[in-house]
DRENFI-888016 format. One record per residue: residue number from 1; chain; residue in three letters; x negated, y, z of N, C-alpha, C in turn. Coordinates in Angstrom, 3 decimals, decimal comma, m for minus. Atoms other than C-alpha are relative to their C-alpha. Layout:
// DRENFI-888016
nr: NUM | kette: A | rest: ALA | n.X: X | n.Y: Y | n.Z: Z | ca.X: X | ca.Y: Y | ca.Z: Z | c.X: X | c.Y: Y | c.Z: Z
...
// end
This chain:
// DRENFI-888016
nr: 1 | kette: A | rest: MET | n.X: 0,892 | n.Y: m0,806 | n.Z: 0,008 | ca.X: m69,088 | ca.Y: 90,502 | ca.Z: 44,013 | c.X: m0,943 | c.Y: 0,167 | c.Z: 1,585
nr: 2 | kette: A | rest: LEU | n.X: 0,760 | n.Y: 0,016 | n.Z: m1,107 | ca.X: m71,916 | ca.Y: 90,097 | ca.Z: 46,688 | c.X: m0,991 | c.Y: 1,491 | c.Z: 0,226
nr: 3 | kette: A | rest: ILE | n.X: 0,589 | n.Y: m1,471 | n.Z: 0,420 | ca.X: m73,766 | ca.Y: 93,427 | ca.Z: 47,498 | c.X: m1,360 | c.Y: m0,662 | c.Z: 1,323
nr: 4 | kette: A | rest: LEU | n.X: 0,747 | n.Y: 0,488 | n.Z: m0,681 | ca.X: m77,239 | ca.Y: 92,604 | ca.Z: 49,011 | c.X: m0,962 | c.Y: 1,095 | c.Z: 0,553
nr: 5 | kette: A | rest: ALA | n.X: 0,832 | n.Y: m1,290 | n.Z: m0,878 | ca.X: m78,760 | ca.Y: 95,199 | ca.Z: 51,722 | c.X: m1,608 | c.Y: m0,484 | c.Z: 0,191
nr: 6 | kette: A | rest: ILE | n.X: 1,327 | n.Y: 0,753 | n.Z: m0,732 | ca.X: m82,748 | ca.Y: 94,473 | ca.Z: 52,077 | c.X: m0,022 | c.Y: 1,510 | c.Z: 0,772
nr: 7 | kette: A | rest: CYS | n.X: 0,874 | n.Y: m0,842 | n.Z: m0,944 | ca.X: m84,062 | ca.Y: 96,589 | ca.Z: 54,956 | c.X: m1,126 | c.Y: m0,149 | c.Z: 0,133
nr: 8 | kette: A | rest: VAL | n.X: 1,585 | n.Y: m0,058 | n.Z: m0,235 | ca.X: m87,406 | ca.Y: 97,605 | ca.Z: 55,061 | c.X: m0,301 | c.Y: 0,753 | c.Z: 1,191
nr: 9 | kette: A | rest: PRO | n.X: 0,276 | n.Y: m0,808 | n.Z: m1,388 | ca.X: m88,823 | ca.Y: 98,769 | ca.Z: 58,222 | c.X: m0,588 | c.Y: 1,297 | c.Z: m0,362
nr: 10 | kette: A | rest: VAL | n.X: 0,740 | n.Y: m1,513 | n.Z: 0,659 | ca.X: m90,487 | ca.Y: 102,481 | ca.Z: 57,527 | c.X: m1,197 | c.Y: 0,162 | c.Z: 1,209
nr: 11 | kette: A | rest: ALA | n.X: 1,094 | n.Y: m0,154 | n.Z: m0,922 | ca.X: m94,038 | ca.Y: 102,468 | ca.Z: 59,423 | c.X: m0,342 | c.Y: 1,407 | c.Z: 0,191
nr: 12 | kette: A | rest: TRP | n.X: 0,315 | n.Y: m1,469 | n.Z: m0,048 | ca.X: m94,916 | ca.Y: 106,030 | ca.Z: 60,444 | c.X: m1,307 | c.Y: m0,199 | c.Z: 0,173
nr: 13 | kette: A | rest: PRO | n.X: 1,337 | n.Y: 0,070 | n.Z: 0,117 | ca.X: m98,665 | ca.Y: 105,889 | ca.Z: 60,020 | c.X: m0,163 | c.Y: 0,709 | c.Z: 1,459
nr: 14 | kette: A | rest: GLN | n.X: 0,339 | n.Y: m0,292 | n.Z: m1,165 | ca.X: m100,158 | ca.Y: 106,421 | ca.Z: 63,822 | c.X: m0,842 | c.Y: 1,077 | c.Z: m0,365
nr: 15 | kette: A | rest: SER | n.X: 1,438 | n.Y: m0,941 | n.Z: 0,370 | ca.X: m102,578 | ca.Y: 109,414 | ca.Z: 63,617 | c.X: m1,094 | c.Y: m0,197 | c.Z: 1,087
nr: 16 | kette: A | rest: GLN | n.X: 1,422 | n.Y: 0,231 | n.Z: m0,284 | ca.X: m106,004 | ca.Y: 108,885 | ca.Z: 64,311 | c.X: m0,749 | c.Y: 1,265 | c.Z: 0,562
nr: 17 | kette: A | rest: ARG | n.X: 0,596 | n.Y: m1,032 | n.Z: m0,693 | ca.X: m106,231 | ca.Y: 111,741 | ca.Z: 66,522 | c.X: 0,162 | c.Y: m0,176 | c.Z: 1,590
nr: 18 | kette: A | rest: GLY | n.X: m0,185 | n.Y: m0,669 | n.Z: m1,312 | ca.X: m106,332 | ca.Y: 112,574 | ca.Z: 70,050 | c.X: 0,024 | c.Y: 1,012 | c.Z: 0,890
nr: 19 | kette: A | rest: GLU | n.X: 0,698 | n.Y: m1,432 | n.Z: m0,831 | ca.X: m106,576 | ca.Y: 115,244 | ca.Z: 72,890 | c.X: m0,920 | c.Y: 0,110 | c.Z: 0,733
nr: 20 | kette: A | rest: VAL | n.X: 0,695 | n.Y: m0,741 | n.Z: m1,236 | ca.X: m108,743 | ca.Y: 116,751 | ca.Z: 75,630 | c.X: 0,488 | c.Y: 1,072 | c.Z: 0,403
nr: 21 | kette: A | rest: THR | n.X: m0,837 | n.Y: m1,343 | n.Z: m0,558 | ca.X: m107,321 | ca.Y: 119,012 | ca.Z: 78,020 | c.X: m0,565 | c.Y: m0,064 | c.Z: 1,336
nr: 22 | kette: A | rest: GLY | n.X: 0,899 | n.Y: m0,267 | n.Z: m0,654 | ca.X: m108,581 | ca.Y: 120,163 | ca.Z: 81,488 | c.X: 0,183 | c.Y: 1,429 | c.Z: 0,776
nr: 23 | kette: A | rest: VAL | n.X: 0,521 | n.Y: m1,428 | n.Z: m0,340 | ca.X: m108,924 | ca.Y: 122,953 | ca.Z: 83,616 | c.X: m1,189 | c.Y: 0,174 | c.Z: 0,560
nr: 24 | kette: A | rest: VAL | n.X: 1,443 | n.Y: m0,177 | n.Z: m0,026 | ca.X: m111,539 | ca.Y: 124,895 | ca.Z: 84,497 | c.X: m0,106 | c.Y: 1,098 | c.Z: 1,346
nr: 25 | kette: A | rest: THR | n.X: 0,000 | n.Y: m0,735 | n.Z: m1,075 | ca.X: m112,488 | ca.Y: 126,204 | ca.Z: 87,890 | c.X: m1,477 | c.Y: 0,256 | c.Z: 0,542
nr: 26 | kette: A | rest: ASP | n.X: 1,173 | n.Y: m0,483 | n.Z: m0,186 | ca.X: m115,150 | ca.Y: 127,605 | ca.Z: 89,853 | c.X: 0,040 | c.Y: m0,726 | c.Z: 1,471
nr: 27 | kette: A | rest: PRO | n.X: 0,443 | n.Y: 1,124 | n.Z: m1,310 | ca.X: m116,919 | ca.Y: 125,611 | ca.Z: 93,196 | c.X: 1,125 | c.Y: 0,414 | c.Z: 1,019
nr: 28 | kette: A | rest: THR | n.X: m0,836 | n.Y: m0,157 | n.Z: m0,728 | ca.X: m114,191 | ca.Y: 127,358 | ca.Z: 95,328 | c.X: 1,456 | c.Y: m0,634 | c.Z: 0,019
nr: 29 | kette: A | rest: GLY | n.X: m0,977 | n.Y: 0,550 | n.Z: 0,116 | ca.X: m111,409 | ca.Y: 125,651 | ca.Z: 93,587 | c.X: 0,858 | c.Y: 1,390 | c.Z: m0,785
nr: 30 | kette: A | rest: ALA | n.X: m0,539 | n.Y: m0,713 | n.Z: 0,459 | ca.X: m110,226 | ca.Y: 128,949 | ca.Z: 92,045 | c.X: m0,718 | c.Y: m0,147 | c.Z: m1,762
nr: 31 | kette: A | rest: VAL | n.X: 0,203 | n.Y: 0,189 | n.Z: 1,607 | ca.X: m109,560 | ca.Y: 128,933 | ca.Z: 88,192 | c.X: m0,407 | c.Y: 0,735 | c.Z: m0,793
nr: 32 | kette: A | rest: ILE | n.X: 0,559 | n.Y: m0,991 | n.Z: 0,421 | ca.X: m111,346 | ca.Y: 130,646 | ca.Z: 85,831 | c.X: 0,833 | c.Y: 0,134 | c.Z: m1,605
nr: 33 | kette: A | rest: PRO | n.X: m1,002 | n.Y: m0,026 | n.Z: 1,281 | ca.X: m109,062 | ca.Y: 132,333 | ca.Z: 82,699 | c.X: m1,424 | c.Y: 0,007 | c.Z: m1,199
nr: 34 | kette: A | rest: SER | n.X: 0,671 | n.Y: m0,495 | n.Z: 1,242 | ca.X: m110,484 | ca.Y: 133,132 | ca.Z: 79,016 | c.X: m1,691 | c.Y: m0,709 | c.Z: m0,042
nr: 35 | kette: A | rest: VAL | n.X: 1,607 | n.Y: 0,778 | n.Z: 0,071 | ca.X: m113,594 | ca.Y: 130,307 | ca.Z: 79,186 | c.X: 0,175 | c.Y: m0,542 | c.Z: m1,409
nr: 36 | kette: A | rest: LYS | n.X: 0,150 | n.Y: 0,833 | n.Z: 0,953 | ca.X: m114,760 | ca.Y: 128,611 | ca.Z: 76,182 | c.X: m0,232 | c.Y: m1,096 | c.Z: m0,329
nr: 37 | kette: A | rest: VAL | n.X: 0,116 | n.Y: 1,320 | n.Z: m0,041 | ca.X: m114,613 | ca.Y: 125,349 | ca.Z: 75,205 | c.X: m0,102 | c.Y: m0,525 | c.Z: m0,982
nr: 38 | kette: A | rest: GLU | n.X: 0,665 | n.Y: 0,310 | n.Z: 0,938 | ca.X: m116,504 | ca.Y: 123,228 | ca.Z: 72,820 | c.X: m0,042 | c.Y: m1,137 | c.Z: m0,311
nr: 39 | kette: A | rest: LEU | n.X: 0,761 | n.Y: 1,763 | n.Z: m0,015 | ca.X: m116,448 | ca.Y: 119,601 | ca.Z: 71,523 | c.X: m0,759 | c.Y: 0,038 | c.Z: m1,484
nr: 40 | kette: A | rest: VAL | n.X: 0,834 | n.Y: m0,024 | n.Z: 0,862 | ca.X: m118,854 | ca.Y: 119,037 | ca.Z: 68,573 | c.X: m0,317 | c.Y: m1,225 | c.Z: m0,223
nr: 41 | kette: A | rest: ASN | n.X: 0,803 | n.Y: 1,362 | n.Z: 0,076 | ca.X: m119,550 | ca.Y: 115,395 | ca.Z: 66,816 | c.X: m0,335 | c.Y: 0,273 | c.Z: m0,988
nr: 42 | kette: A | rest: PRO | n.X: 0,384 | n.Y: m0,433 | n.Z: 1,432 | ca.X: m121,937 | ca.Y: 116,095 | ca.Z: 64,507 | c.X: m0,202 | c.Y: m1,398 | c.Z: m1,194
nr: 43 | kette: A | rest: GLN | n.X: m0,110 | n.Y: 1,373 | n.Z: 1,000 | ca.X: m121,412 | ca.Y: 112,317 | ca.Z: 62,626 | c.X: 1,163 | c.Y: 0,321 | c.Z: m0,759
nr: 44 | kette: A | rest: ILE | n.X: m1,104 | n.Y: m0,136 | n.Z: 1,179 | ca.X: m118,351 | ca.Y: 113,550 | ca.Z: 61,190 | c.X: 0,173 | c.Y: 1,684 | c.Z: m0,251
nr: 45 | kette: A | rest: GLY | n.X: m0,149 | n.Y: m1,291 | n.Z: 0,498 | ca.X: m118,994 | ca.Y: 117,361 | ca.Z: 60,975 | c.X: 0,917 | c.Y: 0,876 | c.Z: 0,537
nr: 46 | kette: A | rest: ALA | n.X: m1,550 | n.Y: m0,827 | n.Z: m0,434 | ca.X: m116,204 | ca.Y: 118,519 | ca.Z: 63,290 | c.X: m0,473 | c.Y: 0,823 | c.Z: 1,473
nr: 47 | kette: A | rest: LYS | n.X: 0,059 | n.Y: m1,024 | n.Z: m1,082 | ca.X: m116,157 | ca.Y: 121,684 | ca.Z: 65,840 | c.X: 0,700 | c.Y: 0,078 | c.Z: m0,022
nr: 48 | kette: A | rest: PHE | n.X: m1,378 | n.Y: 0,000 | n.Z: m0,833 | ca.X: m113,095 | ca.Y: 122,061 | ca.Z: 68,184 | c.X: m0,177 | c.Y: 1,150 | c.Z: 0,734
nr: 49 | kette: A | rest: GLU | n.X: 0,240 | n.Y: m0,975 | n.Z: m1,325 | ca.X: m113,145 | ca.Y: 125,347 | ca.Z: 70,448 | c.X: 1,715 | c.Y: 0,809 | c.Z: 0,065
nr: 50 | kette: A | rest: THR | n.X: m1,091 | n.Y: m0,707 | n.Z: m0,527 | ca.X: m110,787 | ca.Y: 126,916 | ca.Z: 72,195 | c.X: m0,270 | c.Y: 0,749 | c.Z: 1,578
nr: 51 | kette: A | rest: THR | n.X: 0,699 | n.Y: m0,048 | n.Z: m1,150 | ca.X: m110,408 | ca.Y: 128,706 | ca.Z: 75,539 | c.X: 1,271 | c.Y: 0,014 | c.Z: 1,072
nr: 52 | kette: A | rest: SER | n.X: m0,524 | n.Y: 0,407 | n.Z: m1,421 | ca.X: m108,838 | ca.Y: 128,412 | ca.Z: 78,761 | c.X: 0,948 | c.Y: 1,735 | c.Z: 0,284
nr: 53 | kette: A | rest: ASN | n.X: m0,864 | n.Y: m1,023 | n.Z: m0,487 | ca.X: m105,549 | ca.Y: 130,346 | ca.Z: 79,718 | c.X: 0,018 | c.Y: 0,752 | c.Z: 1,358
nr: 54 | kette: A | rest: PRO | n.X: m0,279 | n.Y: m0,309 | n.Z: m1,427 | ca.X: m104,694 | ca.Y: 132,233 | ca.Z: 82,762 | c.X: 0,061 | c.Y: m1,028 | c.Z: 1,114
nr: 55 | kette: A | rest: SER | n.X: 0,018 | n.Y: 1,296 | n.Z: m1,468 | ca.X: m104,181 | ca.Y: 129,248 | ca.Z: 84,966 | c.X: m1,251 | c.Y: m0,916 | c.Z: m0,323
nr: 56 | kette: A | rest: GLY | n.X: 1,151 | n.Y: 0,665 | n.Z: 0,411 | ca.X: m107,792 | ca.Y: 127,703 | ca.Z: 83,629 | c.X: 0,151 | c.Y: m1,018 | c.Z: m0,868
nr: 57 | kette: A | rest: VAL | n.X: m0,486 | n.Y: 1,122 | n.Z: 0,751 | ca.X: m105,996 | ca.Y: 125,156 | ca.Z: 81,382 | c.X: m0,360 | c.Y: 0,401 | c.Z: m1,136
nr: 58 | kette: A | rest: TYR | n.X: 0,506 | n.Y: m0,177 | n.Z: 1,703 | ca.X: m107,418 | ca.Y: 124,509 | ca.Z: 77,666 | c.X: 0,140 | c.Y: m1,223 | c.Z: 0,300
nr: 59 | kette: A | rest: THR | n.X: m0,675 | n.Y: 1,151 | n.Z: 1,024 | ca.X: m105,952 | ca.Y: 122,138 | ca.Z: 75,327 | c.X: m0,885 | c.Y: 0,222 | c.Z: m1,316
nr: 60 | kette: A | rest: ILE | n.X: 0,830 | n.Y: 0,516 | n.Z: 1,282 | ca.X: m107,863 | ca.Y: 120,585 | ca.Z: 72,302 | c.X: 0,766 | c.Y: m0,858 | c.Z: m0,760
nr: 61 | kette: A | rest: PRO | n.X: m0,902 | n.Y: 1,176 | n.Z: 0,888 | ca.X: m105,213 | ca.Y: 118,901 | ca.Z: 69,682 | c.X: m0,269 | c.Y: m0,374 | c.Z: m0,967
nr: 62 | kette: A | rest: LEU | n.X: 0,143 | n.Y: 0,817 | n.Z: 1,699 | ca.X: m105,399 | ca.Y: 116,950 | ca.Z: 66,915 | c.X: m1,536 | c.Y: m0,191 | c.Z: m0,184
nr: 63 | kette: A | rest: VAL | n.X: 1,370 | n.Y: 0,230 | n.Z: 0,392 | ca.X: m108,987 | ca.Y: 115,708 | ca.Z: 67,524 | c.X: m0,303 | c.Y: m1,683 | c.Z: m0,443
nr: 64 | kette: A | rest: PRO | n.X: 0,345 | n.Y: 0,824 | n.Z: 0,458 | ca.X: m110,060 | ca.Y: 113,159 | ca.Z: 65,390 | c.X: m1,015 | c.Y: m1,023 | c.Z: 0,891
nr: 65 | kette: A | rest: TYR | n.X: 0,406 | n.Y: 1,066 | n.Z: m1,017 | ca.X: m111,208 | ca.Y: 109,865 | ca.Z: 67,282 | c.X: m1,547 | c.Y: m0,092 | c.Z: m0,121
nr: 66 | kette: A | rest: GLY | n.X: 1,622 | n.Y: m0,067 | n.Z: m0,065 | ca.X: m114,935 | ca.Y: 109,484 | ca.Z: 68,173 | c.X: m0,485 | c.Y: 0,514 | c.Z: 1,545
nr: 67 | kette: A | rest: ARG | n.X: 0,779 | n.Y: m0,601 | n.Z: m0,939 | ca.X: m117,511 | ca.Y: 110,890 | ca.Z: 70,564 | c.X: m0,497 | c.Y: 1,352 | c.Z: m0,632
nr: 68 | kette: A | rest: TYR | n.X: 0,270 | n.Y: m1,323 | n.Z: m0,041 | ca.X: m118,181 | ca.Y: 114,656 | ca.Z: 71,144 | c.X: m0,565 | c.Y: 0,616 | c.Z: 0,775
nr: 69 | kette: A | rest: ALA | n.X: 0,758 | n.Y: m0,545 | n.Z: m0,818 | ca.X: m120,383 | ca.Y: 116,745 | ca.Z: 72,950 | c.X: 1,044 | c.Y: 1,064 | c.Z: 0,729
nr: 70 | kette: A | rest: MET | n.X: m1,242 | n.Y: m1,103 | n.Z: m0,467 | ca.X: m118,736 | ca.Y: 119,531 | ca.Z: 74,971 | c.X: m0,599 | c.Y: 0,793 | c.Z: 0,896
nr: 71 | kette: A | rest: THR | n.X: 0,451 | n.Y: m1,284 | n.Z: m0,906 | ca.X: m119,712 | ca.Y: 122,616 | ca.Z: 76,237 | c.X: 0,740 | c.Y: 1,220 | c.Z: 0,309
nr: 72 | kette: A | rest: VAL | n.X: m1,304 | n.Y: m1,283 | n.Z: m0,505 | ca.X: m117,594 | ca.Y: 125,385 | ca.Z: 78,298 | c.X: m1,050 | c.Y: 0,945 | c.Z: 0,624
nr: 73 | kette: A | rest: THR | n.X: 0,238 | n.Y: m0,926 | n.Z: m0,090 | ca.X: m118,968 | ca.Y: 128,549 | ca.Z: 78,543 | c.X: 0,468 | c.Y: 1,414 | c.Z: 0,700
nr: 74 | kette: A | rest: ALA | n.X: m0,957 | n.Y: m1,306 | n.Z: m0,433 | ca.X: m117,860 | ca.Y: 131,908 | ca.Z: 80,888 | c.X: m1,269 | c.Y: 1,214 | c.Z: 0,336
nr: 75 | kette: A | rest: PRO | n.X: 0,858 | n.Y: m0,822 | n.Z: m0,337 | ca.X: m119,694 | ca.Y: 135,029 | ca.Z: 81,603 | c.X: m0,356 | c.Y: 0,045 | c.Z: 1,464
nr: 76 | kette: A | rest: GLY | n.X: m0,071 | n.Y: 0,193 | n.Z: m1,456 | ca.X: m121,381 | ca.Y: 135,022 | ca.Z: 84,770 | c.X: m0,239 | c.Y: m1,658 | c.Z: 0,636
nr: 77 | kette: A | rest: PHE | n.X: m0,464 | n.Y: 1,389 | n.Z: m0,600 | ca.X: m121,068 | ca.Y: 131,137 | ca.Z: 85,123 | c.X: m1,217 | c.Y: m0,756 | c.Z: m0,883
nr: 78 | kette: A | rest: ALA | n.X: 1,321 | n.Y: 1,116 | n.Z: 1,015 | ca.X: m124,060 | ca.Y: 128,639 | ca.Z: 84,145 | c.X: 0,737 | c.Y: m1,076 | c.Z: m1,227
nr: 79 | kette: A | rest: THR | n.X: m0,989 | n.Y: 0,928 | n.Z: 1,013 | ca.X: m122,914 | ca.Y: 126,493 | ca.Z: 80,916 | c.X: 0,021 | c.Y: m0,961 | c.Z: 0,603
nr: 80 | kette: A | rest: TYR | n.X: m0,540 | n.Y: 1,450 | n.Z: m0,625 | ca.X: m121,406 | ca.Y: 123,302 | ca.Z: 81,645 | c.X: m0,357 | c.Y: m1,045 | c.Z: m1,097
nr: 81 | kette: A | rest: THR | n.X: m0,207 | n.Y: 1,069 | n.Z: 1,074 | ca.X: m122,241 | ca.Y: 120,324 | ca.Z: 79,073 | c.X: 0,232 | c.Y: m1,412 | c.Z: 0,478
nr: 82 | kette: A | rest: ARG | n.X: m0,331 | n.Y: 1,362 | n.Z: m0,469 | ca.X: m120,830 | ca.Y: 116,936 | ca.Z: 79,163 | c.X: m0,641 | c.Y: m0,659 | c.Z: m1,308
nr: 83 | kette: A | rest: PRO | n.X: 0,125 | n.Y: 0,794 | n.Z: 0,886 | ca.X: m122,784 | ca.Y: 114,744 | ca.Z: 76,650 | c.X: 0,729 | c.Y: m0,867 | c.Z: m0,881
nr: 84 | kette: A | rest: ILE | n.X: m1,073 | n.Y: 0,756 | n.Z: 0,645 | ca.X: m120,080 | ca.Y: 112,467 | ca.Z: 75,723 | c.X: 1,225 | c.Y: 0,230 | c.Z: 0,410
nr: 85 | kette: A | rest: VAL | n.X: m1,564 | n.Y: m0,177 | n.Z: 0,072 | ca.X: m116,418 | ca.Y: 113,018 | ca.Z: 75,384 | c.X: 0,475 | c.Y: m1,320 | c.Z: m0,947
nr: 86 | kette: A | rest: GLU | n.X: m0,471 | n.Y: 1,023 | n.Z: 1,386 | ca.X: m114,804 | ca.Y: 109,860 | ca.Z: 73,821 | c.X: 1,759 | c.Y: 0,513 | c.Z: 0,132
nr: 87 | kette: A | rest: VAL | n.X: m1,360 | n.Y: m0,379 | n.Z: 0,804 | ca.X: m111,451 | ca.Y: 110,916 | ca.Z: 72,027 | c.X: 0,246 | c.Y: m1,566 | c.Z: m0,468
nr: 88 | kette: A | rest: ALA | n.X: m0,321 | n.Y: 1,084 | n.Z: 0,443 | ca.X: m109,544 | ca.Y: 108,049 | ca.Z: 71,336 | c.X: 1,801 | c.Y: m0,211 | c.Z: m0,327
nr: 89 | kette: A | rest: THR | n.X: m0,677 | n.Y: m0,533 | n.Z: 0,621 | ca.X: m106,645 | ca.Y: 107,696 | ca.Z: 69,092 | c.X: 1,649 | c.Y: 0,041 | c.Z: 0,857
nr: 90 | kette: A | rest: GLY | n.X: m1,210 | n.Y: m0,576 | n.Z: m0,603 | ca.X: m103,017 | ca.Y: 109,024 | ca.Z: 70,468 | c.X: m0,344 | c.Y: m0,386 | c.Z: 1,569
nr: 91 | kette: A | rest: THR | n.X: m0,084 | n.Y: m0,253 | n.Z: m1,523 | ca.X: m104,334 | ca.Y: 109,640 | ca.Z: 74,154 | c.X: m0,345 | c.Y: 1,101 | c.Z: 0,034
nr: 92 | kette: A | rest: THR | n.X: 0,181 | n.Y: m0,841 | n.Z: m0,181 | ca.X: m104,943 | ca.Y: 112,222 | ca.Z: 75,933 | c.X: m1,300 | c.Y: 0,345 | c.Z: 0,896
nr: 93 | kette: A | rest: ASN | n.X: 1,019 | n.Y: 0,256 | n.Z: m1,199 | ca.X: m108,485 | ca.Y: 112,875 | ca.Z: 77,977 | c.X: 0,071 | c.Y: 1,216 | c.Z: 0,398
nr: 94 | kette: A | rest: THR | n.X: 0,528 | n.Y: m1,560 | n.Z: m0,738 | ca.X: m108,839 | ca.Y: 115,217 | ca.Z: 80,421 | c.X: m1,252 | c.Y: m0,189 | c.Z: 1,174
nr: 95 | kette: A | rest: VAL | n.X: 1,473 | n.Y: m0,160 | n.Z: m0,389 | ca.X: m111,813 | ca.Y: 116,718 | ca.Z: 81,411 | c.X: m0,135 | c.Y: 1,188 | c.Z: 0,796
nr: 96 | kette: A | rest: ASN | n.X: 0,049 | n.Y: m1,210 | n.Z: m0,898 | ca.X: m111,494 | ca.Y: 119,271 | ca.Z: 84,565 | c.X: m1,645 | c.Y: 0,303 | c.Z: 0,465
nr: 97 | kette: A | rest: VAL | n.X: 1,377 | n.Y: m0,334 | n.Z: 0,054 | ca.X: m114,692 | ca.Y: 121,154 | ca.Z: 84,718 | c.X: m0,404 | c.Y: 1,122 | c.Z: 1,381
nr: 98 | kette: A | rest: VAL | n.X: m0,191 | n.Y: m0,725 | n.Z: m1,389 | ca.X: m116,132 | ca.Y: 123,030 | ca.Z: 87,608 | c.X: m1,251 | c.Y: 0,694 | c.Z: m0,253
nr: 99 | kette: A | rest: LEU | n.X: 1,234 | n.Y: m0,643 | n.Z: 0,377 | ca.X: m118,600 | ca.Y: 125,909 | ca.Z: 86,741 | c.X: m0,671 | c.Y: 0,422 | c.Z: 0,801
nr: 100 | kette: A | rest: THR | n.X: 0,300 | n.Y: m0,744 | n.Z: m0,991 | ca.X: m121,101 | ca.Y: 127,181 | ca.Z: 88,905 | c.X: m0,304 | c.Y: 1,403 | c.Z: m0,622
nr: 101 | kette: A | rest: ILE | n.X: m0,032 | n.Y: m0,996 | n.Z: 0,136 | ca.X: m122,210 | ca.Y: 130,404 | ca.Z: 89,421 | c.X: m1,460 | c.Y: 0,372 | c.Z: m0,522
nr: 102 | kette: A | rest: ALA | n.X: 1,248 | n.Y: 0,322 | n.Z: 0,394 | ca.X: m125,045 | ca.Y: 131,507 | ca.Z: 87,047 | c.X: m1,137 | c.Y: 0,481 | c.Z: 1,280
nr: 103 | kette: A | rest: ARG | n.X: 1,194 | n.Y: m0,514 | n.Z: m0,910 | ca.X: m128,686 | ca.Y: 132,259 | ca.Z: 88,735 | c.X: m0,559 | c.Y: 0,554 | c.Z: m0,667
// end
């Protein structure tokens, strides 16, 4: 008797998502907690929000690949905008932000 085993490799689909992370500081380098960070991609109707932790670190996971506009806001500071943040599949994009004092 001949037993034939066929091995078919299983291909797990690669996530078409990435991650955006960074640290928010003031001009002196001090970290800023509780900062609102927002990514928006109007082409696909996607919006992601988070806030920085007590160490000033923010992370937005599972962001679909594409181009996003970033807005960072905190009371007493000027709004930071970055018109293009590229998110690539399976990568972590680090965007550190320095907020200036509002006038």
